[in-house]
N, C-alpha and C positions, 0 to 999 in steps of 0.2 A: 488507561491506554486511549491515546488520541487517536482518532479515525484519519490517519496520514499514512500515505503509502511512501515509505522510504525509495523506491525505484521509479514509479510512474508519478509520484507527486499527487495522487488521486486524494482530494478532500471532500468534505460533505457538500452537497448542494442543498439549496433550500427552495424551497415553493410553498404552495398552500393546499392544505387539504379542504375538500369542498363535500357538504354535507348533501344529502338528499333535498333539502331546503335550499341548498345553493349558498349557505353561509360558508364564509372563508376563514379557516385559522391557519397558523403557519405550522409548518411541518419541516423536518429536515431528513434528507436522504444520505443516509452513510454509506460509504464504500464496505465491501467485505472485507474486513482486514483481520488478518491471522499472524502470529507470531511463529517465525520458523526458523530452525537451528540449521546451519550448513556447515560443511567442514572446508575450511579455505586452506587447500593444500600449499598454497604459494608462501602462507604464512606459518603452517603449522598449527592453526586453531581453529575453534569454532567461533563462528559469528552468528549473533541471532539477529535477524531482521524482522522488521512490520512490514507486512507486504499486502497488498489485495491480492484476491484470488487470481484474477488476471496477470498480475506479476509474477505470481508462483508459477504460472504457466510459461511466461517469458524466461524465467531463469531455467526451467527445465529446458528450454529451447537453446538459449544463448550460453548456459553454464554460469557458476557462481561467480567464477573469478571475473568474467565480462559484466554481471551485474554488479559486482562490489566497484568494479573500476567507473560504472555509470554514476553510481550513487555519490561517488567521491568526486567525479565530474561536476557534480549538481551543487557540491558543496557539503554533503551530508557526511556524517560521522560514521564509521563502522568500528 
């Protein structure tokens, strides 16, 4: 599963891990990605979305129909 949110577009960030001796090595900051299944009443079917934790809260506020409309507007496949 790729660390990419369908709704917000959150992707991994990159940076450096710094040790006690101040030696720097590369690291990756992954978003908190979850797979969640929602009932899409307008189409009479379930959709499985790959969302970040923040996007799940957004879906709770705006509703799944509006969230799917935003994903499709971004060019995503649902």
